[in-house]
N, C-alpha and C positions, 0 to 999 in steps of 0.2 A: 643565493636562491632568492626566487621568487615565486611569490603564494599569489592566489589567481581562489579569492571566498565570494559563497553568491550566498542565497538562500533555500533554506530543504526547498526547491520547485522545481521540476521539470522545465519548465517551463525554463530561471536561469542557471541550473545545472548544464541546456543545451548551448543558454548567451555563453559562461563559462567559459565550456570548450573555446567556443568564436573564437574568441577576445582573449582566449591564453593561445590558441593558433597561430594567428594573428600578427602580435606580438613578438613573433623572428625572434628569440629569444635562445631558439632554444631547448628540448622536448627533456633533455639529464638539469635542467636550466632551472626547469620550472614542476612550480603542482601546484594541485586543485583540490581544494579542501570547502568542503559546504560551512556554513555559519550560524553558532556561535562557534568563536575561538576561544574556545578555554587556555593553553596556554603560546601562547605566540612564541618563534623562532627565537634566538637570539642576534642572529646575524641575517634576519630574511628582512622582507621587501615587502609586505602582503598589498594586495590592489582589489578593489569590492566593486563587486560588477552586476552591473542589473538586470533584473529582466530584461530582455527586445526579442516581444511575439518572432518579428526578422528575424536578428540573430536565429534567432530558438528553430523559427522554419525552414533555415541553411544549412544551420547541421542536420539537424533530419532527415530535411530534402541526397545533402549529399549521402550518404546513410546508405540509404535506398537504394541511388543511382548508382552511387563507387561502389556498395556492397554487397547488400543483398539484406530484404527483409526482415529477413531473418537474425543480420545481427542490426539488427533498429531493433526491431520484439525484444531480443536477448536486455540489447540496454535498459529497451524502459522500464521490464521489469526489476535488474541488475539498480536500476533507481529509484524504486520502487520500495525498496531492498530497508531495512537496520541499521548495517552495517555501516559506521564513521566514516571510515576512508575509501567507500567505493564511489565518490566521481571521479578519482583524480586511478580508483581501478576502470574506468569508465574511459579513459580523455589515453591513457595505456593502453588497453584496449584498441583505441577509434586509432589510435594514434600504427601498428601493425596491421588492421583491418583500412588503410588508404597506402599500404602500400605492395599489402599481399591483396586482394580483390576479393570477390563473392569468396573462396579459398582459407578465410580467417573457420570460419564457422567451424571448419574440417578435421584444426590442424588445431585440435588438443593434446599434446606433449608441454603445446605452452602455456606458461603462467599465466601468461593475460587472462588467452581462454579461461583460461580451468575455470581462475578467480572469473569470470564475469557468469561461467554458467554455474558456479554451486553463489551465486549472491539473487540472479534468477529463479533459481531448480528453490532456494528457500522462498521467496514472492509468492510463487506460482504455486505452490504450497500450501502457505496458508492463504492466498486468494478460495486452494478447494477447500478446504477445513470453513470457511467463513461461509460459503454455498452451503453445505449440509450443517454448519450451526447460527446460521440467524436465525431470530423467533424475530419477526413481528408482531405487535397486539397494534389495534386497530383503535383511534382516537377517532370519534364522528366518521368524519367518511378518509378519513386520510387511516395509513398503517404503517405505523416509527417501528424500524429494528434501530440498537444500540448497539455501537460493536467496540471493541477495543484492540487490535492488531501491532503492530508489532511493526509488522511491516507496513508502509500507504497503503496498502490492496481495494483501499473503497472501491475506484472508482470501477479497477477490477471487477470486482462482481457483483456493482451496480448494471455493469454488462452484461450478467446471469438476467437477472432481474426483473431485470428491463426485456426479460424475450420472454421468457416466463409470466408474468403479468403486465403484457401494457398495455392494457383496460382499466388499473386501480394508478390511486395519487396513492403517490409514499416517499419518501425520506429516509434515505441511513447513512445512520453521525455516528460518524469518529469520533472519540467522545475524547482521546487525544489526544486528535490534530485541531478541535476542531471543527472541520470540514464535515461536511453535509453530498450525497446526492440528490441532491429533488426531479423525485419521477410524477412530473403531470400527467393527467388520462392523456393516452391518445395520441404523447409526444414524445423525445426523447428527452436524455435525462441532464441532469449539466446537475456542475457540482460546484459547492461556491463557501466563502469560511464564515464559518460563527464567530458571532462575538459572545462575550462571558454570559449574556444576561441571555440573549437567547438555547443554549446553552445550557439552564440550569431553569429553563421555562421547558426544552427537549426532554429535559432526563428528571419532567415529573408525569412522566405517559405510558413511566415503567410503574407508575402507578394504579395506571386505571383498572382495573380485573372481569367479564363478564362469561358469560356463558364457561364460550365457548377455552378460554386459561384453565379454568376448573377439569373438564372436565381433561383438556391434552394430560394436563396433573395426573390426575386421574386411571391414566387412559398408559402412562409413565411408572407413572407407581403399578398398575395393576400388572405391564402386562407381559414383565420379573418374571420370572422362576426362581424361586428362595433359594435351592437348593443350588445354582446352579449362580449365582454370584458371585462377582470378582473383580473386584474393587478395583485390582490392577488390572485388572486388562480394560477396567473403563477408561482406567486416569491415562493410560496408554492414550485409548482413540479417540478419547476424550479430554484429552489435560484440563489440568482442573482451572488453569487460568482465562482458558474456551468457557466456563464454563456462570460468570456473575452479569453477565444476560437471559441464560438459556429463560425460562421462564418456568421448564421441570424444575430446577433445579435453587432456581428463585424462592419457588412454595418451600423444596424444603428446609433452604436455608432459614427460612421466615419459621416455621415447624421447630425448628435445634435452640431459634431462641427464643421461642412461648415457653 
């Protein structure tokens, strides 16, 4: 068994798909896996694939032309999920797709399609949550938001805020992946990898307080009806792990700590 490995980026994944396909080893004789590889197989040969923009673009074009744009959308969202075997699932999905064409996304009885749809659903659902739960803090002329999603959905969520706040300088920082979406005023946002030092400096922005921070916390506390308070329902609609960077819950944590 030959195992093709790559870094956990979309460009690297598509490059890995390209090299695995071009190897002509037979689809049943190879597997695709994200790095790092913690438990190498005893009888496996490992081939590292570097991210190549040309190869990645070639695979993306092939998916869109020979299958469909919807199939590409599902592949992209699945690649942003947190399942460790998502790269091999994408490869199996594309092997089927390049043989059946545009009807791929309608073949809901095939496990390759069902698995990709499940992965993409998880990523898309989490992106929708963070469109609602992301909180920006104003630091000078820049708005900064911190998130810690399970899926790599920073770029997906950033597209939403770029449409809603086109005339503002803002950053959305994924603390888990040291990844940031940077949006200059009246321009398109771009993604950048942060150093550990840059991330530590940006984390301090959550300590910034202003009038609107206090007003938002006061509103959150006063709008609720005590007789209808339902902590279990609240945790269902906004799980605890989403609240780490939410302004209103940071205030509660500080009060309990005091």
